[in-house]
C-alpha positions as CSV (number, residue, x, y, z in Angstrom):
1,M,0.0,0.0,0.0
2,A,1.2,3.5,-0.8
3,N,1.8,5.6,2.2
4,P,0.7,9.2,2.6
5,S,4.0,10.5,1.2
6,Q,3.4,8.6,-2.0
7,I,-0.1,9.6,-3.0
8,N,-1.5,12.6,-4.7
9,N,-4.7,13.3,-2.7
10,P,-6.7,12.0,0.2
11,G,-9.1,10.2,-2.2
12,E,-6.3,7.9,-3.3
13,L,-5.6,6.9,0.3
14,L,-9.3,6.4,0.9
15,D,-9.5,4.2,-2.2
16,Q,-6.7,2.0,-0.8
17,W,-8.7,1.8,2.5
18,K,-11.8,0.7,0.5
19,D,-9.8,-2.0,-1.2
20,F,-8.8,-3.4,2.3
21,R,-12.4,-3.0,3.4
22,N,-13.5,-5.1,0.4
23,Q,-11.2,-7.8,1.5
24,V,-12.6,-7.7,5.0
25,V,-16.2,-7.8,3.7
26,G,-15.4,-10.6,1.3
27,Y,-14.0,-12.7,4.1
28,L,-16.9,-11.9,6.5
29,K,-19.3,-13.0,3.8
30,S,-17.5,-16.4,3.6
31,I,-18.1,-17.2,7.2
32,P,-21.1,-19.4,8.0
33,Q,-23.8,-17.6,9.9
34,S,-23.6,-20.3,12.6
35,E,-20.0,-19.2,13.3
36,F,-20.4,-15.4,12.7
37,N,-21.3,-14.5,16.2
38,A,-19.1,-17.1,17.9
39,A,-15.7,-16.2,19.5
40,P,-12.8,-18.2,18.2
41,K,-11.8,-21.2,20.4
42,E,-8.4,-19.6,21.0
43,G,-10.1,-16.5,22.4
44,G,-10.6,-13.0,21.0
45,W,-13.5,-11.4,19.2
46,S,-16.1,-13.0,17.0
47,P,-16.3,-11.9,13.4
48,S,-19.3,-9.9,14.3
49,Q,-17.4,-8.1,17.1
50,I,-14.4,-7.4,14.8
51,A,-16.8,-5.9,12.3
52,E,-18.4,-3.7,15.0
53,H,-15.0,-2.6,16.3
54,L,-13.9,-1.6,12.7
55,Y,-17.2,0.3,12.3
56,L,-16.8,2.1,15.7
57,T,-13.2,3.0,15.1
58,Q,-14.0,4.5,11.7
59,W,-17.4,6.1,12.5
60,N,-16.2,7.9,15.7
61,M,-13.1,9.3,13.9
62,A,-15.1,10.3,10.8
63,R,-17.5,12.2,13.0
64,A,-14.6,14.1,14.5
65,V,-12.7,14.9,11.2
66,P,-14.5,18.1,10.4
67,A,-13.9,19.6,13.9
68,I,-10.3,18.4,13.8
69,A,-9.6,19.8,10.3
70,A,-11.2,23.1,11.4
71,G,-8.9,23.4,14.4
72,K,-11.7,23.2,17.0
73,V,-10.2,20.0,18.5
74,G,-7.1,17.9,18.0
75,L,-3.5,18.7,17.3
76,S,-1.5,21.0,15.1
77,A,0.9,19.5,12.6
78,E,3.8,20.5,14.9
79,E,2.3,18.3,17.6
80,C,2.2,15.2,15.3
81,A,4.9,12.7,14.8
82,T,6.7,12.2,11.5
83,L,6.0,8.5,10.9
84,D,8.6,6.1,9.6
85,Y,6.1,4.3,7.3
86,E,8.1,1.2,6.7
87,K,8.8,0.7,10.4
88,Y,5.2,1.4,11.4
89,E,3.8,-0.8,8.6
90,D,5.5,-3.8,10.2
91,H,4.3,-2.7,13.6
92,I,0.7,-2.2,12.5
93,M,0.6,-5.7,11.0
94,Q,1.9,-7.4,14.2
95,T,-0.6,-9.9,15.6
96,G,-0.5,-9.0,19.2
97,N,-3.6,-7.7,20.8
98,A,-3.7,-4.0,21.6
99,E,-5.9,-2.5,24.3
100,A,-8.8,-0.9,22.5
101,P,-10.3,2.2,24.0
102,D,-13.8,1.8,25.5
103,L,-15.3,3.9,22.7
104,V,-14.4,1.3,20.1
105,L,-15.1,-1.9,22.1
106,P,-17.9,-4.0,20.5
107,K,-21.0,-4.2,22.6
108,E,-23.5,-5.7,20.1
109,N,-23.9,-9.1,18.4
110,W,-24.9,-8.0,14.9
111,D,-25.7,-10.4,12.1
112,L,-23.7,-10.1,8.8
113,A,-26.2,-7.8,7.1
114,T,-26.2,-5.4,10.0
115,C,-22.4,-5.5,10.1
116,L,-22.1,-4.7,6.4
117,E,-24.6,-1.9,6.6
118,H,-22.7,-0.3,9.5
119,L,-19.3,-0.7,7.8
120,N,-20.7,0.9,4.6
121,K,-22.2,3.7,6.6
122,A,-18.8,4.4,8.3
123,M,-17.0,4.4,5.0
124,E,-19.6,6.9,3.6
125,K,-19.1,9.1,6.6
126,T,-15.4,9.1,6.1
127,E,-15.7,9.9,2.5
128,K,-18.0,12.8,3.3
129,A,-15.7,14.0,6.1
130,I,-12.6,14.2,3.8
131,S,-14.5,15.4,0.7
132,G,-13.0,18.6,-0.7
133,K,-10.1,18.5,1.7
134,T,-6.5,18.6,0.3
135,T,-3.6,16.5,1.4
136,E,-2.1,19.6,3.0
137,Q,-5.3,20.3,5.0
138,L,-5.4,16.8,6.4
139,Q,-1.6,16.9,7.1
140,S,-2.0,20.2,9.0
141,R,-4.2,18.7,11.8
142,G,-4.2,15.5,13.8
143,I,-5.1,13.5,16.8
144,P,-3.4,11.6,19.6
145,H,-3.2,7.9,18.8
146,A,-2.8,5.4,21.6
147,I,0.1,3.6,20.0
148,F,1.7,6.0,17.6
149,G,1.3,9.3,19.5
150,G,0.1,12.4,17.6
151,V,-0.7,11.6,14.0
152,N,-2.0,13.8,11.2
153,L,-5.3,12.9,9.5
154,M,-3.6,11.5,6.4
155,D,-1.5,9.2,8.7
156,W,-4.7,8.3,10.6
157,M,-6.3,7.0,7.4
158,W,-3.2,5.0,6.5
159,I,-3.0,3.5,10.0
160,Q,-6.8,2.7,9.9
161,A,-6.5,0.9,6.6
162,Y,-3.8,-1.3,7.9
163,H,-5.7,-1.8,11.1
164,E,-8.4,-3.5,9.1
165,L,-5.9,-5.8,7.4
166,R,-4.4,-6.6,10.8
167,H,-7.8,-7.7,12.2
168,L,-8.6,-9.6,9.0
169,N,-5.3,-11.5,9.1
170,A,-5.8,-12.3,12.8
171,L,-9.3,-13.6,12.2
172,K,-8.1,-15.8,9.3
173,R,-5.4,-17.3,11.5
174,K,-7.8,-17.9,14.4
175,R,-10.2,-19.6,12.0
176,G,-7.4,-21.7,10.4
177,D,-7.7,-19.9,7.0
178,A,-4.2,-18.4,7.0
């Protein structure tokens, strides 16, 4: 995946995220309904819970992007780290469990259709939130990230795209498909 320094506009980064989301959705659709809400024997979240977590992570951030970009909340570019993308790409894809903030912990037990509806809604919200914004605008504002420190909004999208692949790969391993 191209990192934020290699793309021409935020839409290109979002398109890559959508490609990763399509992989997640394709895999979720392959899971029998009888297993969709069941946690793996090895522990961890069920496919339904992973989908809800991905939705909550994206939805809550997409809701905040307009206020962050406008400078009402969040961090200035000077307060954000300069990421070493190659180093962090490896880190993001590590399989260890990170402690998720309460705001993005799954609380429901949705069926596949509900998961897909919510994931689509979150992607649409993200697309609307970044619509009309330039790379420079999204690089000028950021947020604190629990693992990476302050990250600008372009880096946030890049991290979140990989976050989806990380959960997808972990789910495949736990189900014996990787």
